GUDRENDO-431303 format. One line per 5 residues: number of its first residue (from 1); for each residue x, y, z of N, C-alpha, C, O. Coordinates in steps of 0.2 Angstrom, whole numbers, padded with zeros to 4 digits. Example, Ala and Ser with C-alpha at 12.3 -4.5 7.8 and 13.67 -1.06 7.14 Angstrom:
2
1> 0066/-0028/0039/0062/-0022/0039/0066/-0016/0039/0071/-0017/0042  0064/-0011/0035/0068/-0005/0036/0064/0000/0039/0067/0006/0040
END
This chain:
207
1> 0005/-0008/-0004/-0001/-0001/0000/0005/0006/0001/0006/0011/-0004  0008/0006/0006/0013/0011/0005/0019/0014/-0002/0022/0019/-0002  0020/0009/-0006/0022/0009/-0014/0017/0009/-0017/0016/0004/-0020  0014/0011/-0017/0007/0013/-0020/0004/0018/-0019/0000/0020/-0024  0006/0021/-0013/0004/0029/-0013/0009/0032/-0015/0008/0037/-0017
6> 0014/0028/-0014/0023/0033/-0018/0022/0035/-0024/0022/0041/-0027  0022/0029/-0028/0022/0028/-0035/0014/0033/-0038/0015/0036/-0043  0007/0035/-0032/0006/0039/-0035/0007/0046/-0037/0006/0049/-0042  0010/0047/-0028/0011/0052/-0028/0016/0056/-0033/0015/0062/-0035  0021/0052/-0033/0026/0053/-0041/0023/0055/-0045/0024/0060/-0047
11> 0018/0052/-0047/0012/0051/-0057/0011/0059/-0053/0014/0063/-0055  0007/0061/-0048/0005/0066/-0049/0011/0072/-0049/0010/0078/-0052  0018/0071/-0046/0022/0077/-0046/0023/0080/-0053/0025/0085/-0056  0023/0072/-0057/0025/0072/-0062/0021/0077/-0068/0023/0081/-0072  0015/0075/-0068/0010/0078/-0070/0008/0084/-0070/0005/0087/-0075
16> 0012/0087/-0061/0009/0093/-0060/0017/0098/-0065/0017/0103/-0068  0022/0093/-0064/0030/0096/-0070/0027/0098/-0077/0025/0104/-0079  0027/0093/-0078/0024/0095/-0085/0019/0100/-0088/0019/0103/-0094  0012/0100/-0081/0008/0105/-0084/0012/0112/-0081/0013/0117/-0085  0013/0111/-0078/0020/0118/-0075/0024/0124/-0082/0024/0130/-0083
21> 0027/0118/-0085/0030/0118/-0090/0026/0123/-0097/0027/0128/-0100  0020/0118/-0097/0015/0119/-0104/0012/0128/-0101/0012/0133/-0105  0010/0129/-0094/0009/0134/-0092/0015/0142/-0093/0013/0148/-0094  0020/0140/-0092/0026/0145/-0092/0025/0146/-0098/0024/0152/-0099  0026/0141/-0106/0027/0143/-0112/0023/0147/-0113/0026/0153/-0115
26> 0014/0146/-0111/0012/0148/-0114/0012/0157/-0110/0011/0162/-0114  0012/0157/-0106/0013/0164/-0105/0020/0168/-0107/0020/0174/-0105  0025/0163/-0110/0032/0169/-0112/0030/0168/-0119/0034/0171/-0122  0025/0163/-0123/0021/0169/-0129/0018/0170/-0129/0013/0168/-0133  0017/0174/-0126/0013/0179/-0124/0016/0186/-0125/0015/0190/-0129
31> 0021/0186/-0120/0027/0190/-0122/0028/0192/-0128/0027/0198/-0130  0031/0189/-0131/0032/0187/-0140/0029/0190/-0144/0032/0191/-0150  0023/0192/-0142/0017/0195/-0146/0019/0202/-0146/0015/0205/-0150  0023/0206/-0142/0024/0213/-0141/0030/0216/-0146/0036/0215/-0148  0024/0220/-0147/0030/0225/-0152/0033/0231/-0151/0034/0233/-0145
36> 0033/0235/-0157/0035/0243/-0155/0027/0244/-0159/0026/0241/-0165  0025/0247/-0156/0020/0251/-0157/0021/0257/-0163/0017/0257/-0167  0024/0259/-0164/0029/0266/-0169/0027/0262/-0174/0028/0256/-0174  0021/0266/-0181/0022/0267/-0187/0025/0271/-0190/0028/0276/-0188  0023/0270/-0197/0027/0276/-0201/0019/0281/-0200/0013/0280/-0200
41> 0024/0289/-0200/0020/0291/-0198/0015/0293/-0192/0011/0298/-0191  0017/0287/-0187/0015/0289/-0181/0020/0287/-0177/0022/0282/-0177  0020/0293/-0171/0025/0296/-0165/0024/0288/-0160/0018/0285/-0160  0029/0285/-0157/0029/0282/-0151/0020/0282/-0146/0016/0278/-0145  0023/0289/-0144/0016/0288/-0138/0011/0288/-0142/0006/0286/-0139
46> 0012/0289/-0148/0003/0291/-0151/0002/0283/-0153/-0004/0281/-0151  0005/0278/-0155/0008/0273/-0153/0005/0268/-0149/0003/0262/-0150  0008/0271/-0144/0006/0265/-0138/-0001/0267/-0134/-0003/0264/-0129  -0004/0271/-0136/-0009/0274/-0134/-0013/0273/-0139/-0019/0273/-0139  -0010/0271/-0145/-0019/0266/-0149/-0017/0258/-0147/-0021/0254/-0150
51> -0012/0255/-0144/-0011/0249/-0142/-0013/0246/-0136/-0011/0241/-0133  -0017/0253/-0133/-0019/0252/-0124/-0023/0246/-0124/-0024/0243/-0119  -0026/0243/-0130/-0034/0239/-0129/-0030/0234/-0132/-0032/0228/-0131  -0026/0234/-0134/-0019/0228/-0136/-0016/0225/-0129/-0015/0219/-0128  -0016/0231/-0126/-0011/0228/-0119/-0017/0226/-0114/-0016/0221/-0111
56> -0022/0228/-0114/-0028/0227/-0111/-0028/0218/-0111/-0028/0214/-0106  -0029/0216/-0117/-0028/0208/-0120/-0024/0205/-0117/-0025/0201/-0113  -0018/0207/-0119/-0014/0204/-0115/-0012/0203/-0108/-0011/0197/-0105  -0013/0210/-0106/-0014/0206/-0096/-0019/0204/-0094/-0019/0203/-0088  -0024/0203/-0100/-0029/0200/-0096/-0028/0192/-0096/-0029/0188/-0092
61> -0027/0190/-0105/-0022/0186/-0103/-0017/0183/-0099/-0018/0177/-0097  -0013/0185/-0098/-0007/0184/-0095/-0009/0180/-0085/-0007/0175/-0082  -0014/0188/-0084/-0016/0186/-0076/-0021/0180/-0077/-0021/0175/-0073  -0025/0180/-0081/-0030/0173/-0081/-0024/0167/-0083/-0024/0163/-0079  -0019/0165/-0088/-0015/0160/-0087/-0012/0160/-0081/-0015/0155/-0078
66> -0009/0163/-0078/-0007/0166/-0071/-0011/0162/-0065/-0009/0157/-0062  -0018/0166/-0064/-0022/0159/-0059/-0022/0154/-0060/-0019/0150/-0056  -0027/0153/-0066/-0028/0144/-0069/-0021/0140/-0068/-0021/0134/-0068  -0017/0143/-0067/-0008/0141/-0064/-0010/0137/-0058/-0011/0131/-0057  -0009/0143/-0052/-0011/0143/-0047/-0017/0138/-0045/-0018/0135/-0040
71> -0021/0137/-0049/-0027/0134/-0047/-0028/0128/-0047/-0032/0125/-0043  -0023/0126/-0054/-0022/0121/-0055/-0018/0114/-0050/-0020/0108/-0049  -0012/0121/-0049/-0008/0118/-0043/-0013/0116/-0037/-0012/0111/-0033  -0019/0119/-0037/-0023/0120/-0028/-0028/0113/-0032/-0029/0108/-0028  -0029/0113/-0036/-0034/0108/-0038/-0029/0099/-0036/-0032/0095/-0033
76> -0022/0099/-0039/-0019/0092/-0037/-0019/0092/-0031/-0017/0087/-0029  -0019/0096/-0027/-0017/0097/-0018/-0021/0093/-0020/-0018/0088/-0023  -0026/0092/-0019/-0033/0087/-0020/-0033/0080/-0022/-0037/0075/-0021  -0028/0081/-0026/-0028/0072/-0032/-0022/0068/-0028/-0017/0071/-0025  -0023/0064/-0028/-0019/0057/-0022/-0016/0053/-0027/-0010/0050/-0025
81> -0018/0052/-0034/-0017/0047/-0039/-0017/0050/-0046/-0022/0053/-0047  -0014/0049/-0050/-0015/0049/-0057/-0017/0044/-0061/-0016/0038/-0058  -0021/0042/-0067/-0021/0038/-0072/-0021/0041/-0078/-0020/0047/-0079  -0021/0036/-0084/-0020/0038/-0091/-0026/0041/-0091/-0026/0046/-0094  -0033/0040/-0090/-0039/0044/-0091/-0035/0053/-0089/-0032/0056/-0094
86> -0035/0053/-0085/-0034/0061/-0080/-0027/0063/-0084/-0025/0069/-0083  -0024/0059/-0087/-0017/0062/-0090/-0022/0065/-0096/-0022/0071/-0097  -0026/0060/-0101/-0028/0065/-0107/-0032/0070/-0105/-0031/0076/-0107  -0038/0068/-0101/-0041/0074/-0100/-0037/0081/-0099/-0038/0086/-0103  -0031/0080/-0093/-0026/0087/-0092/-0022/0089/-0099/-0019/0094/-0099
91> -0022/0084/-0104/-0018/0085/-0110/-0022/0087/-0115/-0019/0088/-0121  -0030/0090/-0115/-0032/0092/-0120/-0035/0099/-0116/-0038/0103/-0119  -0034/0100/-0107/-0034/0106/-0105/-0029/0108/-0104/-0028/0110/-0098  -0025/0107/-0107/-0017/0111/-0108/-0017/0113/-0117/-0014/0119/-0118  -0021/0108/-0122/-0020/0114/-0128/-0024/0120/-0128/-0024/0125/-0131
96> -0026/0117/-0123/-0032/0126/-0126/-0030/0131/-0122/-0031/0137/-0124  -0026/0128/-0114/-0019/0136/-0113/-0013/0136/-0118/-0008/0139/-0116  -0011/0133/-0124/-0005/0135/-0126/-0009/0137/-0131/-0006/0141/-0135  -0017/0135/-0135/-0018/0140/-0139/-0022/0146/-0137/-0028/0147/-0138  -0018/0150/-0132/-0022/0157/-0130/-0017/0162/-0133/-0020/0167/-0135
101> -0011/0161/-0134/-0007/0167/-0135/-0008/0168/-0142/-0005/0173/-0146  -0012/0162/-0145/-0013/0164/-0152/-0021/0168/-0154/-0023/0170/-0159  -0025/0167/-0149/-0032/0170/-0148/-0031/0176/-0146/-0033/0181/-0149  -0025/0176/-0139/-0022/0183/-0138/-0023/0187/-0144/-0027/0192/-0146  -0014/0182/-0148/-0014/0187/-0153/-0017/0192/-0159/-0015/0197/-0162
106> -0024/0188/-0159/-0030/0190/-0165/-0034/0193/-0160/-0036/0197/-0165  -0036/0195/-0157/-0041/0200/-0153/-0033/0207/-0147/-0034/0211/-0143  -0027/0205/-0149/-0023/0211/-0150/-0020/0214/-0156/-0018/0220/-0155  -0021/0211/-0162/-0021/0214/-0168/-0028/0218/-0170/-0028/0223/-0174  -0035/0215/-0166/-0041/0220/-0170/-0045/0223/-0164/-0051/0226/-0164
111> -0042/0222/-0158/-0046/0228/-0153/-0044/0234/-0154/-0038/0234/-0155  -0049/0240/-0155/-0047/0246/-0156/-0050/0251/-0153/-0056/0248/-0151  -0049/0257/-0151/-0056/0262/-0151/-0056/0268/-0157/-0051/0270/-0160  -0063/0270/-0158/-0066/0264/-0160/-0067/0258/-0162/-0064/0258/-0168  -0069/0253/-0162/-0072/0246/-0164/-0072/0243/-0170/-0078/0241/-0172
116> -0068/0241/-0173/-0068/0238/-0178/-0073/0232/-0179/-0074/0228/-0174  -0076/0230/-0185/-0080/0222/-0184/-0077/0215/-0181/-0078/0211/-0177  -0072/0217/-0187/-0065/0210/-0183/-0067/0207/-0176/-0069/0202/-0174  -0066/0216/-0171/-0064/0214/-0164/-0069/0210/-0163/-0068/0205/-0160  -0074/0211/-0165/-0079/0208/-0162/-0080/0200/-0163/-0082/0196/-0159
121> -0078/0199/-0168/-0074/0190/-0171/-0069/0189/-0166/-0070/0185/-0162  -0065/0192/-0167/-0057/0189/-0162/-0061/0189/-0154/-0059/0184/-0150  -0065/0194/-0151/-0065/0192/-0143/-0069/0188/-0147/-0066/0191/-0151  -0073/0183/-0150/-0077/0179/-0151/-0075/0173/-0148/-0076/0169/-0143  -0071/0173/-0154/-0065/0167/-0153/-0059/0164/-0148/-0057/0159/-0147
126> -0058/0173/-0145/-0054/0174/-0140/-0058/0170/-0131/-0054/0168/-0126  -0067/0170/-0132/-0070/0169/-0126/-0072/0162/-0128/-0075/0159/-0123  -0071/0159/-0134/-0073/0151/-0135/-0067/0146/-0134/-0068/0140/-0133  -0062/0150/-0134/-0057/0146/-0130/-0055/0146/-0125/-0051/0142/-0123  -0058/0152/-0121/-0059/0150/-0112/-0064/0147/-0109/-0065/0145/-0103
131> -0070/0147/-0114/-0075/0141/-0113/-0072/0132/-0113/-0072/0128/-0108  -0070/0131/-0121/-0064/0126/-0121/-0060/0123/-0116/-0059/0117/-0115  -0056/0128/-0111/-0054/0126/-0107/-0056/0126/-0101/-0054/0121/-0097  -0063/0131/-0097/-0069/0128/-0093/-0071/0124/-0093/-0074/0122/-0088  -0073/0118/-0099/-0075/0113/-0102/-0069/0107/-0100/-0070/0101/-0098
136> -0063/0109/-0102/-0060/0103/-0100/-0056/0104/-0094/-0054/0099/-0091  -0056/0109/-0090/-0054/0110/-0083/-0060/0107/-0080/-0059/0103/-0075  -0068/0107/-0081/-0073/0103/-0076/-0074/0096/-0076/-0078/0093/-0072  -0070/0092/-0083/-0067/0085/-0085/-0064/0083/-0081/-0066/0077/-0078  -0060/0086/-0081/-0052/0086/-0077/-0057/0082/-0067/-0058/0076/-0064
141> -0058/0090/-0066/-0061/0087/-0059/-0066/0083/-0058/-0067/0079/-0053  -0070/0084/-0063/-0075/0079/-0063/-0073/0073/-0062/-0075/0071/-0057  -0069/0069/-0066/-0068/0063/-0065/-0063/0061/-0060/-0063/0055/-0058  -0058/0066/-0057/-0057/0062/-0049/-0061/0064/-0046/-0061/0061/-0041  -0066/0069/-0047/-0070/0068/-0040/-0074/0064/-0037/-0076/0063/-0031
146> -0077/0062/-0046/-0087/0055/-0045/-0082/0048/-0042/-0077/0045/-0043  -0088/0049/-0039/-0085/0043/-0031/-0077/0041/-0028/-0074/0036/-0028  -0076/0049/-0028/-0071/0049/-0026/-0062/0047/-0027/-0057/0046/-0024  -0064/0047/-0035/-0062/0042/-0041/-0053/0043/-0038/-0051/0038/-0034  -0050/0046/-0038/-0043/0048/-0038/-0041/0057/-0032/-0036/0060/-0033
151> -0046/0057/-0028/-0047/0061/-0022/-0041/0059/-0016/-0040/0054/-0013  -0038/0065/-0015/-0035/0062/-0007/-0038/0058/-0003/-0042/0054/-0006  -0036/0057/0003/-0042/0052/0007/-0045/0058/0012/-0050/0057/0014  -0041/0063/0013/-0043/0067/0019/-0048/0075/0015/-0050/0080/0017  -0047/0072/0008/-0054/0079/0005/-0061/0078/0006/-0063/0072/0004
156> -0064/0083/0010/-0071/0079/0012/-0075/0079/0005/-0073/0081/-0001  -0081/0074/0007/-0085/0077/0002/-0088/0085/0001/-0090/0088/-0004  -0088/0088/0007/-0091/0096/0005/-0087/0099/0003/-0088/0103/-0001  -0078/0096/0005/-0075/0103/0003/-0076/0100/-0007/-0076/0104/-0011  -0075/0095/-0008/-0077/0093/-0015/-0082/0095/-0021/-0080/0096/-0027
161> -0089/0096/-0018/-0093/0098/-0018/-0092/0108/-0018/-0096/0112/-0021  -0087/0111/-0016/-0087/0118/-0018/-0083/0118/-0019/-0080/0123/-0018  -0079/0113/-0021/-0072/0114/-0031/-0076/0115/-0033/-0077/0121/-0034  -0082/0110/-0036/-0086/0105/-0042/-0090/0113/-0041/-0086/0118/-0045  -0096/0116/-0037/-0099/0119/-0038/-0092/0128/-0041/-0091/0128/-0047
166> -0088/0133/-0037/-0084/0135/-0040/-0082/0135/-0048/-0083/0140/-0051  -0079/0128/-0050/-0077/0129/-0056/-0084/0129/-0062/-0083/0129/-0068  -0089/0129/-0060/-0096/0127/-0065/-0095/0134/-0065/-0095/0136/-0071  -0095/0141/-0061/-0093/0147/-0063/-0091/0149/-0071/-0095/0153/-0075  -0083/0145/-0074/-0082/0149/-0078/-0083/0147/-0084/-0081/0150/-0088
171> -0088/0138/-0086/-0091/0138/-0092/-0097/0145/-0094/-0096/0148/-0099  -0102/0146/-0090/-0106/0150/-0086/-0105/0157/-0090/-0108/0161/-0094  -0098/0158/-0084/-0095/0166/-0088/-0093/0167/-0093/-0094/0173/-0096  -0087/0162/-0096/-0084/0162/-0103/-0094/0162/-0110/-0095/0166/-0115  -0098/0158/-0109/-0105/0160/-0113/-0105/0166/-0111/-0101/0170/-0115
176> -0109/0169/-0106/-0110/0175/-0105/-0103/0180/-0110/-0103/0186/-0112  -0098/0176/-0110/-0091/0181/-0114/-0095/0183/-0124/-0097/0187/-0128  -0095/0176/-0123/-0096/0175/-0129/-0102/0181/-0132/-0101/0185/-0136  -0107/0179/-0130/-0114/0185/-0129/-0112/0192/-0132/-0113/0195/-0136  -0107/0191/-0126/-0109/0199/-0125/-0101/0199/-0130/-0098/0204/-0128
181> -0097/0197/-0135/-0094/0199/-0140/-0097/0200/-0145/-0094/0201/-0149  -0103/0199/-0147/-0106/0201/-0155/-0110/0206/-0152/-0115/0207/-0154  -0108/0209/-0146/-0109/0217/-0148/-0101/0222/-0145/-0100/0228/-0147  -0098/0221/-0142/-0095/0222/-0140/-0086/0219/-0138/-0086/0217/-0132  -0080/0218/-0141/-0074/0216/-0142/-0072/0216/-0134/-0072/0212/-0130
186> -0072/0225/-0133/-0066/0225/-0127/-0071/0223/-0121/-0068/0224/-0115  -0078/0222/-0119/-0084/0222/-0116/-0081/0213/-0113/-0079/0211/-0108  -0082/0211/-0120/-0081/0203/-0118/-0073/0201/-0115/-0072/0196/-0112  -0068/0206/-0116/-0063/0202/-0113/-0062/0205/-0106/-0057/0204/-0103  -0068/0210/-0103/-0069/0212/-0097/-0071/0207/-0093/-0069/0206/-0087
191> -0074/0204/-0095/-0079/0199/-0091/-0075/0191/-0090/-0076/0187/-0085  -0069/0191/-0097/-0061/0185/-0095/-0060/0187/-0089/-0060/0183/-0085  -0060/0191/-0088/-0053/0196/-0084/-0056/0196/-0076/-0052/0196/-0071  -0064/0197/-0075/-0067/0200/-0069/-0069/0188/-0069/-0070/0186/-0064  -0069/0183/-0075/-0069/0177/-0072/-0064/0176/-0067/-0064/0172/-0061
196> -0056/0180/-0070/-0049/0177/-0066/-0051/0180/-0060/-0050/0177/-0055  -0053/0186/-0060/-0054/0189/-0053/-0057/0185/-0046/-0055/0185/-0040  -0061/0180/-0050/-0069/0178/-0046/-0064/0170/-0042/-0064/0168/-0037  -0058/0167/-0049/-0054/0163/-0047/-0051/0164/-0043/-0051/0160/-0038  -0045/0170/-0044/-0042/0173/-0041/-0042/0173/-0032/-0038/0171/-0028
201> -0048/0175/-0032/-0049/0176/-0024/-0055/0170/-0022/-0059/0171/-0017  -0055/0164/-0026/-0058/0158/-0022/-0057/0153/-0022/-0060/0148/-0021  -0051/0153/-0024/-0045/0149/-0026/-0038/0148/-0023/-0033/0145/-0024  -0041/0151/-0017/-0038/0149/-0013/-0040/0143/-0006/-0041/0144/0000  -0041/0139/-0011/-0042/0132/-0004/-0039/0127/-0004/-0042/0122/-0004
206> -0032/0127/-0003/-0025/0125/-0006/-0027/0117/0001/-0032/0117/0004  -0021/0113/0001/-0024/0108/0002/-0016/0105/0005/-0015/0100/0008
END
């Protein structure tokens, strides 16, 4: 039994380490999208002002990925072991995390004031990606929590239920962001930031 627990802990640590690397890679890719905003006929100061919506989108993505990384660590602190199905679900989650820099570049390239039509399309793609992240995230947690399949023994049922309810907020919020993107790209990105703020506050359930 002790050997089994030790093996499970090692597998969990390896999964976390791999996930940490993917989160770090995604954040690094965000920074690579930065460029000199000064163009022909536009001063650097005016270029920076014009790029403020794009900087807002990049900052939102950075904060969101950072919060996801923190909550991913907290989630796995409740998981006692991993299996192949969990690893596959976690891999799908990381796929959408890695797509975040791309969707951010779309928003950064099209979000402006006044908003062009493509800004709403870019924001919709951005929000849809976060919806996929939210669905994949819930798939990971609910797989582990169902019948306490992979949870730590000292995680209470009440604690697991609370986390499940908290994770249900992200899919709903992402759908709201998608709907709002039909009207305003900037407002849609703001909703994503609000969702991140919610998990920054509630994600302190370290175990």
